[in-house]
C-alpha positions in Angstrom: 47.9 -49.4 91.6 50.1 -49.5 88.5 52.4 -46.5 88.0 53.5 -45.5 84.5 57.3 -45.4 84.1 57.1 -41.7 83.4 55.4 -41.1 86.8 58.1 -43.0 88.6 60.8 -41.1 86.7 59.2 -37.8 87.5 58.9 -38.6 91.2 62.5 -39.8 91.3 63.7 -36.7 89.5 61.8 -34.5 92.0 63.3 -36.4 95.0 66.8 -36.1 93.7 66.3 -32.4 93.0 65.0 -31.8 96.5 68.0 -33.7 98.0 70.4 -31.6 95.8 68.7 -28.4 96.8 68.9 -29.3 100.5 72.5 -30.4 100.2 73.5 -27.1 98.5 71.7 -25.2 101.2 73.5 -27.1 104.0 76.9 -26.6 102.5 76.1 -22.9 102.1 75.1 -22.7 105.8 78.3 -24.5 106.9 80.4 -22.2 104.7 78.9 -19.1 106.3 80.2 -20.0 109.8 83.1 -17.5 109.9 80.9 -14.7 108.5 78.0 -15.5 110.8 80.1 -15.3 114.0 81.6 -12.0 113.0 78.1 -10.6 113.8 77.6 -12.7 116.9 74.8 -10.5 118.1 72.5 -12.0 115.5 73.4 -15.5 116.8 73.0 -14.4 120.4 69.5 -13.1 119.8 68.5 -16.5 118.3 70.2 -18.4 121.1 67.9 -16.5 123.5 64.9 -17.1 121.3 65.4 -20.8 120.8 67.0 -21.7 124.1 65.2 -19.5 126.6 61.7 -20.2 125.2 62.4 -24.0 125.0 63.9 -24.2 128.5 60.7 -24.6 130.5 59.3 -27.5 128.6 62.7 -29.2 128.5 63.3 -28.7 132.2 59.8 -29.9 133.3 60.0 -32.9 131.0 63.4 -33.9 132.2 62.3 -33.8 135.8 59.3 -36.0 135.2 61.3 -38.4 133.1 63.7 -38.7 136.0 60.7 -39.4 138.3 59.5 -42.2 136.1 63.0 -43.7 135.7 63.6 -43.6 139.4 60.3 -45.5 140.1 60.7 -48.0 137.3 64.4 -48.5 137.9 64.0 -49.1 141.6 61.2 -51.7 141.2 63.1 -53.6 138.5 66.5 -53.5 140.3 65.0 -54.4 143.7 64.0 -57.8 142.3 67.7 -58.6 141.9 68.8 -57.0 145.2 70.5 -54.1 143.4 68.3 -51.2 144.3 71.3 -49.1 145.2 72.2 -49.0 141.5 69.2 -47.0 140.6 71.3 -43.8 140.3 73.6 -45.5 137.8 70.5 -46.7 135.8 68.9 -43.2 135.7 72.2 -41.5 134.8 73.1 -43.9 132.0 69.6 -43.9 130.5 69.6 -40.1 130.5 73.0 -39.2 129.2 73.2 -42.0 126.6 69.7 -42.0 125.2 66.8 -40.2 126.7 68.4 -36.9 127.3 69.6 -36.2 123.7 66.6 -37.9 122.0 63.7 -36.5 124.0 65.2 -33.1 124.2 65.6 -33.1 120.4 62.0 -34.2 119.9 60.8 -31.5 122.2 63.1 -29.0 120.5 61.6 -30.0 117.1 58.1 -29.5 118.4 58.8 -26.2 120.1 61.7 -24.4 118.4 61.6 -26.2 115.0 58.0 -25.3 114.3 58.6 -21.7 115.4 61.6 -21.4 113.0 59.6 -22.9 110.1 56.6 -20.6 110.7 58.8 -17.6 111.0 60.8 -18.2 107.8 57.7 -19.2 106.0 55.8 -16.1 107.0 58.8 -14.0 106.0 58.7 -15.6 102.6 54.9 -15.2 102.3 55.3 -11.5 103.2 58.0 -11.1 100.6 60.5 -10.0 103.2 63.1 -12.4 101.8 62.5 -11.1 98.3 62.9 -7.6 99.5 66.2 -8.4 101.1 67.4 -9.8 97.8 66.3 -6.6 96.0 68.4 -4.6 98.5 71.4 -6.9 97.8 71.2 -8.6 101.2 71.7 -12.3 101.2 68.7 -13.8 103.1 70.6 -17.0 103.8 73.5 -15.2 105.4 71.3 -12.7 107.2 68.3 -14.8 108.3 69.0 -18.5 108.0 72.7 -18.8 109.1 72.3 -17.2 112.5 69.3 -19.4 113.3 71.1 -22.5 112.1 74.2 -22.0 114.3 72.1 -20.9 117.2 70.2 -24.2 117.1 73.5 -26.1 116.9 74.7 -24.3 120.0 71.5 -24.5 122.0 70.6 -28.2 121.5 73.5 -29.7 123.6 72.8 -27.2 126.4 69.1 -28.1 126.5 70.0 -31.8 126.4 72.4 -31.3 129.4 69.6 -29.5 131.3 67.2 -32.3 130.6 69.7 -34.9 131.8 70.7 -33.0 134.9 67.1 -32.4 136.0 66.3 -36.1 135.2 69.1 -37.2 137.6 67.7 -34.8 140.2 64.2 -36.3 139.6 65.6 -39.8 140.0 67.3 -38.8 143.3 64.1 -37.3 144.6 62.2 -40.5 144.0 64.9 -43.0 144.9 66.5 -41.3 147.9 63.8 -39.0 149.4 60.7 -41.0 148.8 61.7 -44.7 148.5 64.7 -44.5 150.9 67.6 -45.7 148.9 70.9 -44.9 150.6 72.1 -41.5 149.3 75.8 -42.4 149.4 75.2 -45.6 147.4 73.0 -43.7 144.9 75.7 -41.1 144.1 78.7 -43.5 144.3 77.2 -46.1 142.0 76.4 -43.3 139.6 80.0 -41.9 139.7 81.5 -45.3 139.3 79.2 -46.4 136.5 79.1 -43.3 134.2 82.1 -42.5 132.1 82.8 -39.0 131.1 84.1 -39.9 127.6 82.2 -43.0 126.5 78.8 -42.0 128.1 78.5 -38.3 128.6 80.8 -37.5 125.6 78.8 -39.7 123.2 75.6 -38.1 124.5 77.0 -34.7 123.7 77.9 -35.8 120.2 74.4 -37.1 119.7 72.8 -33.8 120.9 75.1 -31.8 118.5 74.0 -34.1 115.5 70.4 -33.8 116.5 70.7 -30.0 116.8 72.1 -29.8 113.3 69.4 -32.1 111.9 66.4 -30.5 113.6 67.5 -26.9 112.9 68.4 -27.6 109.3 65.1 -29.4 108.6 63.1 -26.5 110.2 64.9 -23.9 108.1 64.7 -25.9 104.9 61.0 -26.4 105.2 60.4 -22.8 106.0 62.6 -21.5 103.2 61.3 -23.9 100.6 57.6 -23.7 101.5 54.8 -22.3 99.3 54.3 -18.6 100.2 50.7 -19.0 101.3 49.1 -19.7 104.7 48.3 -23.2 103.7 51.9 -23.7 102.5 53.3 -22.5 105.8 51.0 -24.7 107.7 52.0 -27.8 105.7 55.7 -26.9 106.1 55.3 -26.6 109.9 53.7 -30.0 110.0 56.4 -31.5 107.8 59.1 -30.1 110.1 57.8 -32.1 113.1 57.4 -35.3 111.2 60.6 -35.2 109.2 62.7 -33.9 112.2 61.3 -36.5 114.6 61.9 -39.4 112.2 65.4 -38.1 111.4 66.3 -37.9 115.1 65.0 -41.5 115.8 66.8 -42.9 112.8 70.1 -41.1 113.5 69.8 -42.2 117.2 69.9 -45.8 116.1 72.8 -45.3 113.7 74.8 -43.3 116.3 74.1 -45.8 119.0 75.2 -48.7 116.8 78.4 -46.9 116.0 79.2 -45.7 119.5 78.3 -48.7 121.7 78.7 -51.7 119.4 82.4 -52.1 120.1 
């Protein structure tokens, strides 16, 4: 299919305009940090909404991921006579990669879609326009508390995911298979570094929290104020946020662990 140069230029201009709009909104949200935390009750309400309602799926998923890692890790390491290192394998896989990444993907599917739908429905119901008519900034009153709540909640959810994953690996490796419990925990303690492993996982989860929450708010705030527009925005949130998390995970891993 041959595209006319005018069509390419129009698409390019639209893409650049969208990027500029998103960049301005992000800078605005970051600049509202001091003002937002002066009314911390708004942030606390959103922390409860985003974190508490996402906790169940994060916890259950982390536990079952730990089960799988315990089984697969034991059968692989047992071939080389290193089955006692299954604890180290489970912990490193969770705190470095699986904890932040899978928790962020689940957060995008559970909390991200909820944020997009909520903001989109407020826009469709002209609630945001009514705030502007009353000289209330909807970005400061509605978007900023949700944004910073997502940034706070995401590392906590990733930590819960990793902790329950380690417990799941312990249940499978020690209680069911019979790996020595002392070797399981000692190998984990000796092989996992607080700064280079856990610290980098925390950095990843913070970056993913910023990305997923911002994508969700942007899609909701910029959607068409119709039921179809809100539906499409919710779908875009899952797709864009998931791809962004996976892409950023590769970039961060290359930067953190390449040296």
